[in-house]
PLY file of the C-alpha trace (Angstrom):
ply
format ascii 1.0
element vertex 259
property float x
property float y
property float z
element edge 258
property int vertex1
property int vertex2
end_header
211.39 104.98 83.51
214.59 106.14 85.13
217.33 106.28 82.48
220.52 104.23 83.06
223.59 106.66 83.11
226.38 104.14 84.16
228.62 103.93 81.40
229.39 100.55 81.99
225.83 99.29 81.76
225.07 101.28 78.87
227.90 100.10 76.38
226.89 98.38 72.88
227.09 94.90 72.36
230.39 95.51 70.70
231.96 97.39 73.79
231.50 100.75 72.50
229.84 103.79 74.55
227.04 105.30 72.90
226.95 108.96 71.98
223.90 111.18 72.73
222.10 109.82 69.94
222.83 106.19 70.67
221.71 106.76 74.38
218.45 108.20 73.13
218.05 105.17 70.92
218.65 102.89 73.44
216.27 104.33 76.07
213.49 104.45 73.06
213.92 100.84 72.72
213.81 100.32 76.65
210.67 102.42 76.79
208.99 100.51 73.77
209.89 97.25 75.84
208.16 98.38 78.70
204.88 99.70 76.71
205.07 96.14 75.08
205.06 94.23 78.44
202.43 96.03 79.92
200.27 94.27 77.71
201.93 91.00 76.38
203.24 88.34 78.23
207.18 88.61 78.43
207.81 85.08 76.69
205.78 86.45 73.53
207.42 89.88 72.98
209.78 89.52 70.17
213.01 91.77 68.92
211.00 92.87 65.89
208.06 93.85 68.06
210.32 96.09 70.17
211.81 97.62 67.34
208.90 98.50 65.42
207.29 99.97 68.61
210.43 102.04 69.20
210.64 103.11 65.34
213.94 101.41 64.38
214.92 98.02 63.23
216.10 94.71 64.77
219.63 95.39 63.69
219.62 98.32 66.00
218.17 96.47 68.57
221.07 94.08 68.72
223.75 96.91 68.71
222.35 97.46 72.29
221.15 94.32 73.94
221.94 90.58 73.11
218.40 89.21 73.57
215.00 90.26 74.95
215.96 88.70 78.25
219.15 91.32 78.67
216.81 94.24 77.77
214.41 92.77 80.74
217.44 92.63 82.99
218.78 96.10 82.19
215.11 97.28 83.20
215.04 95.59 86.37
218.06 96.85 87.26
216.77 100.17 86.99
214.18 98.90 89.29
216.80 98.01 91.75
218.40 101.33 91.57
215.15 103.42 92.11
214.31 101.41 95.44
217.14 103.32 97.27
214.47 106.10 97.51
212.07 103.65 99.45
214.86 102.92 101.96
215.49 106.68 102.52
211.59 106.69 103.34
211.68 103.87 105.85
214.35 105.41 107.84
212.76 108.53 108.20
211.32 110.24 111.37
209.03 108.05 113.38
209.05 110.30 116.46
205.47 110.56 117.88
204.71 113.59 116.17
205.86 112.43 112.43
205.38 108.79 112.73
201.92 108.59 111.09
203.16 110.79 108.14
206.21 108.60 108.04
204.12 105.57 107.88
202.05 107.10 105.04
205.11 108.12 103.01
206.35 104.66 103.11
203.13 103.09 102.01
202.38 105.68 99.34
206.16 105.42 98.11
205.94 102.20 97.48
202.70 102.09 95.79
204.34 104.87 93.46
207.63 102.81 93.13
205.44 99.85 91.84
203.25 101.81 89.52
206.27 103.23 88.00
207.64 99.77 87.30
204.52 97.84 87.14
205.61 96.02 83.86
208.84 94.99 84.85
207.46 93.71 88.22
204.75 91.91 86.36
207.48 89.98 84.47
209.64 89.52 87.57
206.35 87.87 89.66
205.44 85.58 86.58
209.41 84.60 86.53
209.19 83.91 90.40
206.11 81.86 90.14
207.78 79.80 87.35
210.84 79.23 89.21
213.32 81.42 86.93
216.35 81.74 89.36
217.66 84.98 87.50
214.06 86.95 87.66
213.55 85.89 91.16
216.85 87.12 92.03
216.04 90.41 90.59
212.94 90.65 92.44
214.58 89.84 95.61
216.99 92.73 94.74
214.59 95.26 94.05
212.53 94.57 97.41
215.83 93.95 99.38
216.70 97.71 100.42
213.43 98.29 101.58
213.16 95.48 103.52
216.65 95.94 105.35
215.90 99.77 105.97
212.40 98.90 107.66
214.08 96.21 109.45
216.60 98.22 110.98
213.93 101.17 111.78
211.90 98.27 113.58
215.06 96.98 115.67
216.03 100.66 116.73
212.91 102.23 117.18
211.12 100.17 120.11
212.54 99.80 123.27
211.90 96.09 124.50
208.73 95.30 125.45
209.66 92.63 127.97
212.85 91.26 129.55
215.53 92.77 131.44
216.86 96.32 130.73
218.86 96.25 127.55
217.34 93.42 126.26
216.73 93.30 122.12
214.38 95.41 120.85
211.26 93.45 119.51
208.01 94.93 117.95
204.40 94.30 118.57
204.33 92.44 114.95
207.26 89.98 116.24
210.74 89.45 117.58
212.58 89.00 114.41
213.00 92.50 112.79
213.46 90.85 109.20
210.85 88.74 109.66
208.58 91.87 110.58
209.95 93.77 107.99
209.94 91.11 105.22
206.04 90.58 105.98
205.37 94.10 105.68
206.93 94.39 102.28
205.23 91.22 101.00
202.07 92.80 102.09
202.88 96.35 100.15
203.75 94.28 97.14
200.92 92.34 96.94
198.61 94.68 97.49
200.02 97.05 94.69
200.16 94.08 92.50
196.34 93.82 93.00
195.26 97.34 93.23
192.98 97.31 90.56
191.31 94.03 91.69
190.47 95.55 94.93
189.21 98.40 92.96
186.84 96.09 91.34
185.47 95.51 94.80
184.93 99.05 95.59
187.83 99.50 97.86
189.14 102.98 97.36
193.10 103.36 97.02
193.39 105.69 99.72
191.93 103.02 102.01
194.24 100.59 100.85
197.15 103.09 101.66
195.32 103.68 105.18
195.18 100.40 106.07
198.59 99.39 105.30
200.24 102.51 106.88
198.40 101.60 110.14
199.74 98.19 110.28
203.26 99.61 109.41
202.96 102.46 112.08
201.95 99.77 114.91
204.87 97.67 113.90
207.35 100.25 113.86
206.20 102.12 116.66
203.90 100.09 118.85
201.24 102.75 118.67
197.92 102.69 116.83
197.51 105.10 114.15
195.23 108.41 114.54
191.71 108.25 114.97
189.07 110.18 112.63
191.37 110.03 109.59
191.80 107.84 106.38
195.34 108.28 105.53
195.55 112.51 105.13
191.97 113.28 105.01
189.05 113.37 107.60
187.01 110.17 107.88
183.80 111.47 106.73
181.66 108.40 106.88
181.84 104.62 108.17
182.05 102.22 105.22
179.42 99.50 105.38
180.43 96.02 105.40
180.55 94.20 102.14
181.34 90.65 100.92
181.60 91.00 97.21
182.23 93.42 94.48
180.54 96.53 94.40
177.40 96.70 91.90
178.58 98.22 88.63
182.39 97.94 89.56
184.54 97.76 86.61
188.18 96.41 86.55
190.45 99.41 85.91
192.91 98.78 82.94
196.29 99.84 83.39
198.35 101.41 80.36
201.74 102.59 80.65
201.74 106.45 79.70
202.93 107.31 76.16
206.24 108.67 75.77
0 1
1 2
2 3
3 4
4 5
5 6
6 7
7 8
8 9
9 10
10 11
11 12
12 13
13 14
14 15
15 16
16 17
17 18
18 19
19 20
20 21
21 22
22 23
23 24
24 25
25 26
26 27
27 28
28 29
29 30
30 31
31 32
32 33
33 34
34 35
35 36
36 37
37 38
38 39
39 40
40 41
41 42
42 43
43 44
44 45
45 46
46 47
47 48
48 49
49 50
50 51
51 52
52 53
53 54
54 55
55 56
56 57
57 58
58 59
59 60
60 61
61 62
62 63
63 64
64 65
65 66
66 67
67 68
68 69
69 70
70 71
71 72
72 73
73 74
74 75
75 76
76 77
77 78
78 79
79 80
80 81
81 82
82 83
83 84
84 85
85 86
86 87
87 88
88 89
89 90
90 91
91 92
92 93
93 94
94 95
95 96
96 97
97 98
98 99
99 100
100 101
101 102
102 103
103 104
104 105
105 106
106 107
107 108
108 109
109 110
110 111
111 112
112 113
113 114
114 115
115 116
116 117
117 118
118 119
119 120
120 121
121 122
122 123
123 124
124 125
125 126
126 127
127 128
128 129
129 130
130 131
131 132
132 133
133 134
134 135
135 136
136 137
137 138
138 139
139 140
140 141
141 142
142 143
143 144
144 145
145 146
146 147
147 148
148 149
149 150
150 151
151 152
152 153
153 154
154 155
155 156
156 157
157 158
158 159
159 160
160 161
161 162
162 163
163 164
164 165
165 166
166 167
167 168
168 169
169 170
170 171
171 172
172 173
173 174
174 175
175 176
176 177
177 178
178 179
179 180
180 181
181 182
182 183
183 184
184 185
185 186
186 187
187 188
188 189
189 190
190 191
191 192
192 193
193 194
194 195
195 196
196 197
197 198
198 199
199 200
200 201
201 202
202 203
203 204
204 205
205 206
206 207
207 208
208 209
209 210
210 211
211 212
212 213
213 214
214 215
215 216
216 217
217 218
218 219
219 220
220 221
221 222
222 223
223 224
224 225
225 226
226 227
227 228
228 229
229 230
230 231
231 232
232 233
233 234
234 235
235 236
236 237
237 238
238 239
239 240
240 241
241 242
242 243
243 244
244 245
245 246
246 247
247 248
248 249
249 250
250 251
251 252
252 253
253 254
254 255
255 256
256 257
257 258
């Protein structure tokens, strides 16, 4: 989890700027919050639970956060800040020689971003489903920079497919770059959120990355992905069709690493 360094966002509840020890305590509380959110419904997480997990007291928690919701908002704001790196990937090199590597980088980068913030995304997803306007807004902001960057790339990468010279750029996936980008980002978000369910069905993460990268590559460049590879590796065998989970498959339990 990225640490917040903006002094305006790390002030204590009484307006002071904490020193190094205070910053470390605050971060320890946030890390404890992430650990609890990875296994517990956010509405069930209590201040006393966070303080106990962080090895401190509820009184110390209240020095840094007004309530649990404020701590969640801080974590979500860090998530929004970290999304800038995804925008940089989306605006990378889409030339014919480099476009496949760029499509893979975007897909892998998004999956890594989601995994790094899985516990918070889980809260934002649930909050959005429950019509919590604040959490829904944070989710939109978290995905906005990658969506806008991808739309900008789509709008500038392809010459017009039809119409007179100088007509608006269009993608084979649709005429509206923001609609195309929003659809692609929604796809990556859904696949990332349900990655372990796909693994239960015997679908390797490498294959999920490859499939998404091919859709992104085609939407941006109008060209299919390369033959004979799965992501960055040579294709070794053709997968057999299946309509259900692989025998003996297991759901992979995600746990936030101990800090």
